VEXLO-665724 format. One record per atom (N, C-alpha, C): x, y, z; atom name; residue in three letters; residue number from 1. Coordinates in steps of 0.1 Angstrom, whole numbers, plus 2048, in hexadecimal, padded with zeros to 3 digits. Layout:
! residues N
<rec <X,Y,Z>,CA,ALA,NUM>
...
//
This chain:
! residues 141
<rec <8FB,D33,34A>,N,MET,1>
<rec <8F6,D26,350>,CA,MET,1>
<rec <8E8,D29,355>,C,MET,1>
<rec <8DF,D20,352>,N,SER,2>
<rec <8D1,D21,357>,CA,SER,2>
<rec <8D0,D1E,366>,C,SER,2>
<rec <8C5,D23,36B>,N,GLY,3>
<rec <8C3,D21,379>,CA,GLY,3>
<rec <8C2,D13,37E>,C,GLY,3>
<rec <8BD,D0A,375>,N,PHE,4>
<rec <8BC,CFC,378>,CA,PHE,4>
<rec <8C9,CF5,378>,C,PHE,4>
<rec <8D2,CF9,36F>,N,VAL,5>
<rec <8E0,CF3,36F>,CA,VAL,5>
<rec <8E7,CF8,37B>,C,VAL,5>
<rec <8E5,D05,37F>,N,LYS,6>
<rec <8EC,D0A,38B>,CA,LYS,6>
<rec <8E9,D02,397>,C,LYS,6>
<rec <8DD,CFC,397>,N,LEU,7>
<rec <8DA,CF3,3A3>,CA,LEU,7>
<rec <8E3,CE8,3A5>,C,LEU,7>
<rec <8E9,CE3,39A>,N,PHE,8>
<rec <8F2,CD7,39A>,CA,PHE,8>
<rec <901,CDA,399>,C,PHE,8>
<rec <905,CE5,392>,N,VAL,9>
<rec <913,CE8,390>,CA,VAL,9>
<rec <916,CF6,395>,C,VAL,9>
<rec <922,CF8,399>,N,ASN,10>
<rec <927,D06,39E>,CA,ASN,10>
<rec <92C,D0E,392>,C,ASN,10>
<rec <932,D19,395>,N,SER,11>
<rec <937,D22,38A>,CA,SER,11>
<rec <943,D1C,383>,C,SER,11>
<rec <949,D12,389>,N,GLU,12>
<rec <955,D0B,383>,CA,GLU,12>
<rec <950,CFF,37A>,C,GLU,12>
<rec <943,CFE,379>,N,ARG,13>
<rec <93D,CF3,372>,CA,ARG,13>
<rec <940,CE5,378>,C,ARG,13>
<rec <941,CE5,385>,N,LYS,14>
<rec <943,CD9,38D>,CA,LYS,14>
<rec <937,CD6,395>,C,LYS,14>
<rec <934,CC9,398>,N,LEU,15>
<rec <929,CC5,39F>,CA,LEU,15>
<rec <929,CCB,3AD>,C,LEU,15>
<rec <91F,CD1,3B2>,N,ARG,16>
<rec <91E,CD8,3BF>,CA,ARG,16>
<rec <921,CCD,3CA>,C,ARG,16>
<rec <927,CD2,3D5>,N,ASN,17>
<rec <92A,CC8,3E0>,CA,ASN,17>
<rec <91E,CC1,3E6>,C,ASN,17>
<rec <913,CC8,3E6>,N,GLY,18>
<rec <907,CC1,3EC>,CA,GLY,18>
<rec <903,CB5,3E3>,C,GLY,18>
<rec <905,CB6,3D6>,N,TRP,19>
<rec <902,CAA,3CE>,CA,TRP,19>
<rec <90C,C9F,3D0>,C,TRP,19>
<rec <918,CA3,3D3>,N,TRP,20>
<rec <922,C98,3D7>,CA,TRP,20>
<rec <91E,C91,3E3>,C,TRP,20>
<rec <919,C98,3ED>,N,VAL,21>
<rec <914,C92,3F9>,CA,VAL,21>
<rec <909,C88,3F6>,C,VAL,21>
<rec <8FF,C8D,3EE>,N,VAL,22>
<rec <8F4,C84,3EA>,CA,VAL,22>
<rec <8FA,C78,3E3>,C,VAL,22>
<rec <903,C7A,3DA>,N,SER,23>
<rec <909,C6E,3D2>,CA,SER,23>
<rec <911,C65,3DC>,C,SER,23>
<rec <917,C6A,3E6>,N,PHE,24>
<rec <91E,C62,3EF>,CA,PHE,24>
<rec <915,C59,3F7>,C,PHE,24>
<rec <90A,C5F,3FC>,N,PHE,25>
<rec <900,C57,404>,CA,PHE,25>
<rec <8F8,C4D,3FB>,C,PHE,25>
<rec <8F5,C51,3EE>,N,LEU,26>
<rec <8EF,C47,3E5>,CA,LEU,26>
<rec <8F8,C3C,3E2>,C,LEU,26>
<rec <905,C3F,3E0>,N,SER,27>
<rec <90F,C34,3DD>,CA,SER,27>
<rec <910,C2B,3E9>,C,SER,27>
<rec <910,C31,3F5>,N,LEU,28>
<rec <911,C29,401>,CA,LEU,28>
<rec <905,C20,402>,C,LEU,28>
<rec <8F9,C25,3FF>,N,ALA,29>
<rec <8ED,C1D,400>,CA,ALA,29>
<rec <8EE,C11,3F5>,C,ALA,29>
<rec <8F4,C14,3E9>,N,ILE,30>
<rec <8F5,C0A,3DF>,CA,ILE,30>
<rec <8FE,BFF,3E4>,C,ILE,30>
<rec <908,C02,3EC>,N,VAL,31>
<rec <911,BF8,3F1>,CA,VAL,31>
<rec <90B,BF1,3FD>,C,VAL,31>
<rec <905,BF9,406>,N,LEU,32>
<rec <901,BF3,413>,CA,LEU,32>
<rec <8F4,BEA,412>,C,LEU,32>
<rec <8EA,BEF,40A>,N,VAL,33>
<rec <8DE,BE7,409>,CA,VAL,33>
<rec <8E0,BD9,404>,C,VAL,33>
<rec <8E7,BD7,3F9>,N,PRO,34>
<rec <8EA,BC9,3F5>,CA,PRO,34>
<rec <8F2,BC1,3FF>,C,PRO,34>
<rec <8FC,BC8,406>,N,ALA,35>
<rec <904,BC1,410>,CA,ALA,35>
<rec <8FB,BBD,41C>,C,ALA,35>
<rec <8F2,BC5,420>,N,ILE,36>
<rec <8E9,BC1,42B>,CA,ILE,36>
<rec <8E0,BB5,426>,C,ILE,36>
<rec <8DA,BB6,41A>,N,VAL,37>
<rec <8D2,BAB,416>,CA,VAL,37>
<rec <8DA,B9E,414>,C,VAL,37>
<rec <8E5,B9F,40E>,N,LEU,38>
<rec <8EE,B93,40D>,CA,LEU,38>
<rec <8F2,B8D,41A>,C,LEU,38>
<rec <8F6,B96,423>,N,SER,39>
<rec <8FB,B91,430>,CA,SER,39>
<rec <8EF,B8B,438>,C,SER,39>
<rec <8E3,B90,436>,N,SER,40>
<rec <8D8,B89,43C>,CA,SER,40>
<rec <8D5,B7B,437>,C,SER,40>
<rec <8D6,B7A,42A>,N,ARG,41>
<rec <8D4,B6D,423>,CA,ARG,41>
<rec <8DF,B63,427>,C,ARG,41>
<rec <8EB,B68,429>,N,LEU,42>
<rec <8F6,B5F,42C>,CA,LEU,42>
<rec <8F8,B5E,43B>,C,LEU,42>
<rec <8F0,B64,443>,N,HIS,43>
<rec <8F1,B64,452>,CA,HIS,43>
<rec <8FE,B69,456>,C,HIS,43>
<rec <903,B74,450>,N,TYR,44>
<rec <90F,B7A,454>,CA,TYR,44>
<rec <90D,B88,45A>,C,TYR,44>
<rec <913,B8B,465>,N,GLN,45>
<rec <911,B98,46B>,CA,GLN,45>
<rec <91B,BA1,466>,C,GLN,45>
<rec <917,BAC,460>,N,ILE,46>
<rec <921,BB6,45B>,CA,ILE,46>
<rec <927,BBD,467>,C,ILE,46>
<rec <934,BBC,467>,N,THR,47>
<rec <93C,BC2,473>,CA,THR,47>
<rec <93E,BD1,471>,C,THR,47>
<rec <943,BD7,47B>,N,LEU,48>
<rec <946,BE5,47A>,CA,LEU,48>
<rec <952,BE7,470>,C,LEU,48>
<rec <95B,BDE,470>,N,ALA,49>
<rec <966,BDE,466>,CA,ALA,49>
<rec <961,BDD,458>,C,ALA,49>
<rec <957,BD4,456>,N,ASP,50>
<rec <951,BD3,448>,CA,ASP,50>
<rec <94B,BE1,444>,C,ASP,50>
<rec <944,BE7,44E>,N,GLN,51>
<rec <93D,BF4,44B>,CA,GLN,51>
<rec <947,BFE,448>,C,GLN,51>
<rec <952,BFF,450>,N,ALA,52>
<rec <95D,C09,44D>,CA,ALA,52>
<rec <963,C07,43F>,C,ALA,52>
<rec <965,BFA,43B>,N,LEU,53>
<rec <96B,BF7,42E>,CA,LEU,53>
<rec <961,BFC,423>,C,LEU,53>
<rec <954,BF9,425>,N,MET,54>
<rec <94B,BFE,41B>,CA,MET,54>
<rec <94A,C0D,419>,C,MET,54>
<rec <94A,C14,425>,N,ILE,55>
<rec <94A,C22,425>,CA,ILE,55>
<rec <957,C28,41E>,C,ILE,55>
<rec <963,C21,421>,N,ALA,56>
<rec <96F,C25,41B>,CA,ALA,56>
<rec <96F,C23,40C>,C,ALA,56>
<rec <969,C18,408>,N,ALA,57>
<rec <969,C15,3F9>,CA,ALA,57>
<rec <960,C20,3F2>,C,ALA,57>
<rec <955,C24,3F8>,N,VAL,58>
<rec <94C,C2E,3F2>,CA,VAL,58>
<rec <953,C3B,3F2>,C,VAL,58>
<rec <95A,C3E,3FD>,N,THR,59>
<rec <961,C4B,3FE>,CA,THR,59>
<rec <96C,C4C,3F3>,C,THR,59>
<rec <974,C41,3F1>,N,ILE,60>
<rec <97E,C41,3E7>,CA,ILE,60>
<rec <977,C42,3D9>,C,ILE,60>
<rec <96C,C3B,3D6>,N,LEU,61>
<rec <965,C3C,3CA>,CA,LEU,61>
<rec <961,C4B,3C7>,C,LEU,61>
<rec <95B,C51,3D1>,N,CYS,62>
<rec <956,C5F,3CF>,CA,CYS,62>
<rec <962,C68,3CD>,C,CYS,62>
<rec <96D,C66,3D4>,N,GLN,63>
<rec <978,C6F,3D1>,CA,GLN,63>
<rec <97E,C6D,3C3>,C,GLN,63>
<rec <97E,C61,3BE>,N,LEU,64>
<rec <982,C5E,3B1>,CA,LEU,64>
<rec <979,C65,3A7>,C,LEU,64>
<rec <96C,C64,3A9>,N,LEU,65>
<rec <962,C6A,3A0>,CA,LEU,65>
<rec <964,C7A,3A0>,C,LEU,65>
<rec <968,C7F,3AC>,N,ARG,66>
<rec <96A,C8E,3AD>,CA,ARG,66>
<rec <977,C92,3A7>,C,ARG,66>
<rec <980,C88,3A5>,N,ARG,67>
<rec <98E,C8A,3A0>,CA,ARG,67>
<rec <995,C92,3AB>,C,ARG,67>
<rec <993,C8E,3B7>,N,ARG,68>
<rec <99A,C94,3C3>,CA,ARG,68>
<rec <9A2,C89,3CA>,C,ARG,68>
<rec <9AC,C8D,3D1>,N,THR,69>
<rec <9B4,C83,3D9>,CA,THR,69>
<rec <9AD,C7F,3E5>,C,THR,69>
<rec <9B0,C72,3EA>,N,ILE,70>
<rec <9AA,C6D,3F6>,CA,ILE,70>
<rec <9AF,C75,402>,C,ILE,70>
<rec <9BA,C7B,401>,N,PHE,71>
<rec <9C0,C83,40C>,CA,PHE,71>
<rec <9B7,C8F,40F>,C,PHE,71>
<rec <9AE,C93,406>,N,GLU,72>
<rec <9A5,C9E,409>,CA,GLU,72>
<rec <99B,C9A,414>,C,GLU,72>
<rec <999,C8D,415>,N,VAL,73>
<rec <990,C87,41F>,CA,VAL,73>
<rec <998,C83,42C>,C,VAL,73>
<rec <9A3,C7C,42A>,N,THR,74>
<rec <9AA,C77,435>,CA,THR,74>
<rec <9B5,C80,43B>,C,THR,74>
<rec <9B9,C8A,433>,N,GLY,75>
<rec <9C4,C92,437>,CA,GLY,75>
<rec <9D1,C8D,432>,C,GLY,75>
<rec <9DB,C95,430>,N,GLN,76>
<rec <9E8,C91,42B>,CA,GLN,76>
<rec <9EF,C8A,436>,C,GLN,76>
<rec <9F4,C7D,434>,N,PRO,77>
<rec <9FB,C77,43F>,CA,PRO,77>
<rec <A09,C7D,441>,C,PRO,77>
<rec <A0B,C83,44C>,N,ASN,78>
<rec <A18,C89,44F>,CA,ASN,78>
<rec <A19,C8A,45F>,C,ASN,78>
<rec <A22,C91,464>,N,ILE,79>
<rec <A24,C92,472>,CA,ILE,79>
<rec <A19,C99,479>,C,ILE,79>
<rec <A14,CA3,473>,N,ARG,80>
<rec <A08,CAB,479>,CA,ARG,80>
<rec <9FC,CA1,479>,C,ARG,80>
<rec <9FA,C99,46F>,N,TRP,81>
<rec <9EF,C90,46E>,CA,TRP,81>
<rec <9F0,C86,47A>,C,TRP,81>
<rec <9FC,C81,47C>,N,LEU,82>
<rec <9FE,C77,487>,CA,LEU,82>
<rec <9FB,C7E,495>,C,LEU,82>
<rec <A00,C8A,496>,N,VAL,83>
<rec <9FE,C91,4A3>,CA,VAL,83>
<rec <9EF,C93,4A5>,C,VAL,83>
<rec <9E7,C97,49B>,N,GLN,84>
<rec <9D9,C99,49C>,CA,GLN,84>
<rec <9D2,C8C,49E>,C,GLN,84>
<rec <9D7,C81,498>,N,LEU,85>
<rec <9D1,C74,49B>,CA,LEU,85>
<rec <9D3,C71,4AA>,C,LEU,85>
<rec <9DE,C74,4AF>,N,GLY,86>
<rec <9E1,C71,4BE>,CA,GLY,86>
<rec <9D7,C7A,4C6>,C,GLY,86>
<rec <9D5,C86,4C3>,N,TYR,87>
<rec <9CC,C8F,4CA>,CA,TYR,87>
<rec <9BE,C89,4C9>,C,TYR,87>
<rec <9BA,C85,4BD>,N,GLY,88>
<rec <9AD,C7F,4BC>,CA,GLY,88>
<rec <9AB,C73,4C4>,C,GLY,88>
<rec <9B5,C6A,4C4>,N,MET,89>
<rec <9B4,C5E,4CC>,CA,MET,89>
<rec <9B3,C61,4DB>,C,MET,89>
<rec <9BB,C6B,4DF>,N,ALA,90>
<rec <9BA,C6F,4ED>,CA,ALA,90>
<rec <9AD,C74,4F1>,C,ALA,90>
<rec <9A7,C7D,4E8>,N,ALA,91>
<rec <99A,C83,4EA>,CA,ALA,91>
<rec <98F,C78,4EB>,C,ALA,91>
<rec <990,C6E,4E1>,N,GLY,92>
<rec <987,C63,4E1>,CA,GLY,92>
<rec <988,C5B,4ED>,C,GLY,92>
<rec <994,C58,4F2>,N,THR,93>
<rec <996,C50,4FE>,CA,THR,93>
<rec <990,C57,50A>,C,THR,93>
<rec <992,C64,50B>,N,THR,94>
<rec <98C,C6C,516>,CA,THR,94>
<rec <97D,C6C,515>,C,THR,94>
<rec <977,C6E,509>,N,LEU,95>
<rec <969,C6E,508>,CA,LEU,95>
<rec <963,C60,50C>,C,LEU,95>
<rec <96A,C55,50B>,N,MET,96>
<rec <965,C48,510>,CA,MET,96>
<rec <968,C46,51F>,C,MET,96>
<rec <973,C4B,523>,N,ALA,97>
<rec <977,C49,531>,CA,ALA,97>
<rec <96F,C52,53B>,C,ALA,97>
<rec <96C,C5E,537>,N,LEU,98>
<rec <965,C67,540>,CA,LEU,98>
<rec <957,C61,545>,C,LEU,98>
<rec <94F,C5D,53B>,N,PRO,99>
<rec <942,C57,540>,CA,PRO,99>
<rec <944,C4A,549>,C,PRO,99>
<rec <94E,C42,545>,N,ALA,100>
<rec <951,C36,54E>,CA,ALA,100>
<rec <955,C3B,55C>,C,ALA,100>
<rec <95D,C45,55D>,N,LEU,101>
<rec <961,C4A,56A>,CA,LEU,101>
<rec <956,C50,572>,C,LEU,101>
<rec <94D,C57,56B>,N,VAL,102>
<rec <941,C5D,572>,CA,VAL,102>
<rec <938,C52,577>,C,VAL,102>
<rec <936,C48,56E>,N,LEU,103>
<rec <92D,C3D,572>,CA,LEU,103>
<rec <933,C34,57D>,C,LEU,103>
<rec <940,C33,57D>,N,THR,104>
<rec <947,C2C,588>,CA,THR,104>
<rec <946,C34,595>,C,THR,104>
<rec <948,C41,594>,N,CYS,105>
<rec <947,C4A,5A0>,CA,CYS,105>
<rec <939,C4A,5A7>,C,CYS,105>
<rec <92E,C49,59F>,N,VAL,106>
<rec <921,C4A,5A4>,CA,VAL,106>
<rec <91C,C3C,5A8>,C,VAL,106>
<rec <924,C32,5A5>,N,GLY,107>
<rec <921,C24,5A9>,CA,GLY,107>
<rec <918,C1D,59F>,C,GLY,107>
<rec <916,C22,593>,N,ALA,108>
<rec <90E,C1C,589>,CA,ALA,108>
<rec <914,C10,583>,C,ALA,108>
<rec <921,C0F,583>,N,ILE,109>
<rec <928,C04,57E>,CA,ILE,109>
<rec <933,C00,587>,C,ILE,109>
<rec <937,BF3,587>,N,HIS,110>
<rec <941,BEE,590>,CA,HIS,110>
<rec <94B,BE6,586>,C,HIS,110>
<rec <958,BE7,589>,N,TRP,111>
<rec <962,BE1,580>,CA,TRP,111>
<rec <966,BD4,587>,C,TRP,111>
<rec <969,BCA,57F>,N,GLN,112>
<rec <96F,BBD,584>,CA,GLN,112>
<rec <97B,BBA,57C>,C,GLN,112>
<rec <985,BB5,582>,N,LEU,113>
<rec <991,BB1,57B>,CA,LEU,113>
<rec <98E,BA3,576>,C,LEU,113>
<rec <990,BA1,569>,N,GLY,114>
<rec <98E,B94,563>,CA,GLY,114>
<rec <99B,B8D,560>,C,GLY,114>
<rec <99B,B85,556>,N,THR,115>
<rec <9A7,B7E,552>,CA,THR,115>
<rec <9B0,B89,54C>,C,THR,115>
<rec <9BC,B86,54B>,N,SER,116>
<rec <9C6,B90,545>,CA,SER,116>
<rec <9C8,B8D,536>,C,SER,116>
<rec <9BD,B89,52F>,N,ALA,117>
<rec <9BE,B87,521>,CA,ALA,117>
<rec <9BE,B94,519>,C,ALA,117>
<rec <9C6,B95,50F>,N,VAL,118>
<rec <9C8,BA1,507>,CA,VAL,118>
<rec <9BD,BA1,4FC>,C,VAL,118>
<rec <9B8,B95,4F7>,N,ALA,119>
<rec <9AF,B94,4EC>,CA,ALA,119>
<rec <9A3,B9E,4ED>,C,ALA,119>
<rec <99C,B9E,4F8>,N,PRO,120>
<rec <991,BA7,4F9>,CA,PRO,120>
<rec <994,BB6,4F8>,C,PRO,120>
<rec <9A0,BB9,4FD>,N,LEU,121>
<rec <9A5,BC7,4FB>,CA,LEU,121>
<rec <9A7,BCA,4ED>,C,LEU,121>
<rec <9AE,BC1,4E6>,N,ILE,122>
<rec <9B1,BC3,4D7>,CA,ILE,122>
<rec <9A4,BC4,4CF>,C,ILE,122>
<rec <99A,BBC,4D2>,N,THR,123>
<rec <98D,BBC,4CC>,CA,THR,123>
<rec <987,BC9,4CE>,C,THR,123>
<rec <987,BCE,4DA>,N,GLY,124>
<rec <981,BDB,4DD>,CA,GLY,124>
<rec <987,BE7,4D6>,C,GLY,124>
<rec <995,BE7,4D5>,N,VAL,125>
<rec <99C,BF1,4CE>,CA,VAL,125>
<rec <999,BF0,4BF>,C,VAL,125>
<rec <998,BE4,4B9>,N,GLU,126>
<rec <995,BE3,4AB>,CA,GLU,126>
<rec <987,BE8,4A8>,C,GLU,126>
<rec <97E,BE5,4B1>,N,THR,127>
<rec <970,BEA,4AF>,CA,THR,127>
<rec <96F,BF9,4B0>,C,THR,127>
<rec <976,BFF,4B9>,N,MET,128>
<rec <976,C0E,4BA>,CA,MET,128>
<rec <97D,C14,4AE>,C,MET,128>
<rec <988,C0E,4A9>,N,ALA,129>
<rec <98E,C13,49E>,CA,ALA,129>
<rec <985,C12,491>,C,ALA,129>
<rec <97E,C07,490>,N,ALA,130>
<rec <975,C06,484>,CA,ALA,130>
<rec <96A,C10,485>,C,ALA,130>
<rec <964,C13,491>,N,VAL,131>
<rec <95A,C1D,492>,CA,VAL,131>
<rec <960,C2B,48F>,C,VAL,131>
<rec <96C,C2E,494>,N,ALA,132>
<rec <972,C3B,492>,CA,ALA,132>
<rec <974,C3D,483>,C,ALA,132>
<rec <979,C33,47C>,N,ILE,133>
<rec <97C,C34,46D>,CA,ILE,133>
<rec <96F,C36,466>,C,ILE,133>
<rec <965,C2E,469>,N,ALA,134>
<rec <958,C2F,462>,CA,ALA,134>
<rec <952,C3D,465>,C,ALA,134>
<rec <952,C42,471>,N,GLU,135>
<rec <94D,C4F,474>,CA,GLU,135>
<rec <954,C5A,46C>,C,GLU,135>
<rec <961,C5A,46D>,N,GLU,136>
<rec <969,C64,466>,CA,GLU,136>
<rec <966,C64,457>,C,GLU,136>
<rec <966,C59,451>,N,LEU,137>
<rec <964,C58,442>,CA,LEU,137>
<rec <955,C5C,43F>,C,LEU,137>
<rec <94C,C57,447>,N,LEU,138>
<rec <93E,C5A,445>,CA,LEU,138>
<rec <93B,C69,446>,C,LEU,138>
<rec <941,C70,44F>,N,PHE,139>
<rec <93E,C7E,451>,CA,PHE,139>
<rec <947,C87,449>,C,PHE,139>
<rec <953,C82,445>,N,ARG,140>
<rec <95C,C8A,43C>,CA,ARG,140>
<rec <95A,C86,42D>,C,ARG,140>
<rec <956,C7A,42B>,N,GLY,141>
<rec <955,C75,41D>,CA,GLY,141>
<rec <94A,C7C,416>,C,GLY,141>
//
């Protein structure tokens, strides 16, 4: 194998991982740029959920092109996966609660009780879930 070919493929004649990273981000740009242009023309704001879905679609496409299972990115769904999901959610909650607690203690923010509507809480949880999914797929994809 020539030196130039070795730049692109490994000893098993498979595309090197670095080139898969490049192809992932190029594919993501191919999806995102038209979506941004189209959303601008239609006066539609691309939501975090939309972004997470686009990243998931590109991740699935790249895994299909690599002939690898999606579980290589997401992990095999089993009891251990659920336990680790719980740990991750607890860690994420802690990472959000600690700064809020510190800011409350130093008097930088003050809390007010509002109405007891559940809708804002659900919206907040949905937003955080979309961000978490997008980040995990973006950095693992």
